[in-house]
N, C-alpha and C positions, 0 to 999 in steps of 0.2 A: 766159186760155183755151187749151188747148193743141189742136194739130191734129196726128193722126197715123193711120196705116193700120195701126198694129203692135201694138195690144194684145192680139192673139190669141195665146194661149200664152206670153205674156212671162213666166209662173212660172218658166220654166226658162232665163232669161236677164237681161233688163234689171230685172226687179224685185228680183232678187237683187244685181246689180252694181251698182244706185244705192243700194240699201241699205248697200253696203259704202263706196262711195267718195263718194256724192253725196245723201244722205239727203234733203237740202232739196228735190231735184228729185222725188224718189219721195213726199214729203209734199205738196208744191205741186201736183204732177200728178194725186194722189189727190183732194185737195180740189176741183180743178177738174172732176173727173168727177161729184163729188156735186153740183156747181153746175150742170153740164149738166142732170143728172136733176131739180134744183130748177126750172130753167128750161122743161125740156121734157118731163119725166116719165119719161125714160129714161137709164139708163146706158150710155153710147156704147161700142160695139164699134170703131169707127175715128172718133173725133170729128173734124168737119170744119167749121172757121170758125165754130163756135158752133152747128153743126146735126149731123146724123147721116148717116154713110156707110152703115150697114148692113153693111160688108163683113164676111165670114165668118161665123162663128157663135158661139150661146152668149152668156154674159155675162161675157167677159174682165176687165172693170173690177174686178170682184169680187174676183179673186186679187190685183190691184195694191193695192186699198184694204186688204184684210185683211192683206197682208204688211207694209204701212205700219203698221197698227194692233198687230199682234202684236209687231212690233220696238220699238213704243214711240215711233214717230217720227210718228204721224197727229196733228198739232198745229193744222192749218189747218182743220179742219172737226170737228164734234161727233161722237165715235164712235157714240153712240146713234142720232142722226138719221143717219148713214152706214149702219148696220145696217138701219134701217127701209127705207132707199132700195133696199138689195141684196134684202131679204125682197120688196119690191113687185115687183122687176125678175126675181125667180126664180119668179114666179107667172104665170099666164096673162095677157097683155096687157102683160107687160114684154118686157125685153129677151133674155130666155133664148132665145126661138124660137116658132115657129108655136104659137098656143094650143091647138088641137086635139091637135097631137102632143106637146107638153109636157104636157096632161093626161092622156094615155095614158101617158106616162112617170111621172107622179106616181102614177097608178093601178096600174101594171104594173112598172113598174121599167126598161122600156127605150124607146128612141125607135124607133117602128117604121121599118125600112128603113135605119137609119142607125147603125153602131156608133160611128163618130167622134163624133157628136153625143152619144150617151148617155154615153160616157166622158168627155166634156168636162163635161158638165152635172153628172155624180157628183162629178167633182172639184172644180167650182165650188160645187156644194152642201155637200161637205166642208168647204171653205174657210170658207162663210157659217156653217156650223155651228160651227167652231172660235172665230170672232170671237164668236158667240152665247154659247159657253161661258165665253169670257174676261170676257164682259160680265156674267154672271150669269143670261143669258136662257136657263134650261134647258129650257123648253117649245119654243122656236125650234132650239136646239142639237139636240135629240133629233129633231125633225121633219126638219132637213135631214141628220143623221148616218143617220138611216135612208133617206133618199133616196139618200144617195150609195153605198149597196150595191147599187143596182140593177143593176150592171154584171156581177154575178154571173150573171144569167140568159143572158148571151152566151157563156158559156164552153163551149166545144165539147169534151168529154172524148176524143172520138176523135183530133183534132189538138192537144189541150191548148193551144189559142189561143182568143181572141175573134172572133167573127163577127157580122155584121149578122142581125136576125131581123125577119120580118113579124110584121103585127098579129097572126096566128093562131099565132104561136110556132114556125113552122118557118123554117128557116135561109133568108135571101136568096139566098145562095150560100156555097159551102165552098172556095173557091181562095183558098189563104193569100196569094198574090201578086196578088190582084185588088184594084183599088180600088174596086170596086163597093159601095155602102153605107159607105164612108169618106170622110173630108175631107183630101184630099191625102195619103192613107196607105193601108195595107193591114193584113191581119192581123199579118204579121210586125213591121211597123214599129209598129203601133198598139197592140198588145196590153199593152205595158208601160207605157202612159200612165198607169195607176191608180195614180199616184205614192203616194196616201194608203192604199193597200191592197195593197203588194205582198206581205206575209206571207199574205193570204188567197189570193191568185193562186198562190204558191209551194204551199200547201196544197192547191188545186184541181188543180194539176199533178202533185202527187206529192212535194213537198218542194223545199227550196232547191237540192239538187243537180240534180234534173231542171229547174227554170228556168234555172238557170246555165248548164246543158249546152244547153239550147235557145238560149238568148240568144248565148251563145260562138260557136254554129253559125253564128247569122244574120250576126255580126260577121267570121266567117272566111269566108263567102259574099261578102260586100260588100267585103273589103279590097283586091282586084285592081283595083276601081273607086274607090279612094279614098273610099269611102263616101258617094259622091256620086251621086244619082239622080233623075230628074225625078219630077214628083207621082204617088205611088202605085206607083212602081217600084221594085223591090230588096228586100232583106231590111232593110237599115239605112240611111237616109239622111240625113246632116248637111247637107244643101243646104238644108232646109225645117224649120219649127217642130215638127212631130209627132215626129220621130224624135230629137229634139237632147237628151232626157235619158236615152237607151238606155244608154249607157257607164256610168253611174252607178248603175244598178238593181243591179249586182253588190254595191255597197256595202252596201246594206239586204237583200241576200239571201244573206249570210254568206261571201262569198268577194271582199272587198275587193281583193286583188292583181290579180284581173280588171278592175275599175274603174281601178287603176293604170295596167295595160298597155294596155287600149283607148283610154282618155282620151289617154295620151301617142301613140298610133297615129293616132287619128281627127285630134288636134290638128295633128300633123305633115303627114299626108296631105290631111285636107280643108281645112284652115285655114293651112299653113304656107307657101304662095305669098307671094312680095313682088311678082309682076308683076299688073297688071290682069287678066290673063287666068288665072293660078293663084290670085290672091287671091279672086276674085269669079266664077270660072268655074262657071256652073251653080247658083249659090247663090241663094236667095230672101232676100235680105239683108234686107228690110222695116225699114229706118230703124234698122239697129244691132242686129238679134236675132241673128243668126248671127256678127256681130263679137263680141257679148255672150256666146255661148257659147265661142268660142275665147279670150276674156279670161279667164273663168272657170276653162276649163281650164288656161290657162297659170299662174293663180294657184295652181291645186291645191285650189280651194275651190268648192263645189256646194251645192244643197240640193233634194232632189228633190221636196219639197213647196213648193218656192218661198217658204219661210219664212212658210207659212201655218198652220203648226200652233199651238196654244195656246201652247207655248213653243218658238219656232222654234231650230232647229239649223243647223250647217254640216257637211256631209260633206267629208272630206280625200281628195284624190288626189296627184297627182304634179307639184309646179310644175317648170316648165322654167328658172325662175331660181334663182340662188345666194341671192339675198335680195331681197326684196318689202317695201315699208314701205308702208302704207297710212295715209295722215293723217286722223285722225278729227275730224270736224265738231265744234267745241265747243259747238255749238247743240243737239245731239243725242246726243253721247256723252261720257262723262266721262273716258275716257282720251285720251291725245294720239296715240298711234302703236299700230298692229297690225304687227308684224314677222314675215315667214314666212322663216326661214332654213333652207337644206339643207345637209348635208354630204355629201360624196362624190357629187356630183350630175353627171350627164353623160347622153348620149343612150342610152348602155345601162343606166345606173343607174337604172331607173325605179320600182323597188319600195321602198316603205317598209320598213324594218328595226325601228325604233323611233321613238318620238316624245316630245317634251317640251312641255309648255304652262307656261309661267312657271316653268321649271326642276323642275316635277314630271311624273313619268312619266305619259304619255298613252296608256292601253292602248285606249281606243275610237277608231274611226274618224270621230267627231262631236265637236263641242264647242258650247256655247250660244251664241247670239246675245247674251246677258247677258255671258259671258266676252269676247267681241269686243268689245263696247262700252266694256268696262273698259280695253281695251288691253294690250298685252304682247306676247309673242315666242312663237311656234310654230316649234319646232325638228324637222326631220326628218333622220332619216340613211338614205341612199338606198344600194342595191346592185343587182347585175344578176340576184340569186335571189330570188324572191319569199319572204317570211316569212308563212305562212299561219297563223302562230297570232297574229299582230297584227291589232288592229282588229275583234275579234269580238263586242265588247259591243253588244248590241241597239240600234238607233235608236229611241228613243220617239216616238211620234206626237203 
């Protein structure tokens, strides 16, 4: 039985990292969460010595379990039973949230008074739907896919960001830097967390160029503060979970060179310190989550949807190392190693010019988990000028 306070939003760090290097932990941890639910009825947010701490919001164990299943490494619990447990916990009386507010969300599409919970619930519903789809449970898949689109009600066309709404459908507030109606975030930090539906967000904003321009502006406003702010403060904050996917959004919005640039900047400025003060100053580490983000940035791999899509993929950014060798666990993967090798890599040369995967030209900014599991070599050629023609193949959901 595992104890942790840090399942909240692990889709952007530990769920990915453990799947790469320690799939046995992800498998075991996921099975343990199902066991908690068998014992006590609920999937934990923060499992605590066999019980529940109820820390944070939503049902984040869903994202962990689904990511293990879609990667083919959920071996210690029955997937169909695990989905039944997830479905039960996404209904009133489960771990998702207050039953009255959850029922309002199910009926109307948003959580009254809280945009943060709305976006979290939508993503978790989407993840549950992906697991159901892969298991052939089409009715459940359609039900949760429909619920996952409720966030659209929170789009503010005047500001082109998401804001919390009251029960009567009026805005709770319209200050994009206010944390009111968010969970440790604000509209600038949190609007991008609809990881499963960035194309729709871009459409509402007026296209990929508008989305990337707004998000790039947010990073520019945060650079002088090393992208580190307290809860709900600042345009971008890599000190805490809600904002730790933002630099990777450009990869799925048609401008991957901006992900390469800002991943390098954030990794160096927010996570590059080697002293206790610089290494952890102002960071809400939560048992490895911020360290997990830093590790993924250094590897040059990420998954905006936390490997919860039916056919999970990894997005490529700029590794800081000349060579990385991931030794694959033979209990879970058929390959022996997955190597990431860079050419002409240094602090200035952060932009990918071209890529090869197992000797073949790699035009997409993503590759599948299935390719990773087979092992191989990803080679990246770097330079100081962005190649704006590379990596534009759309990422499938």
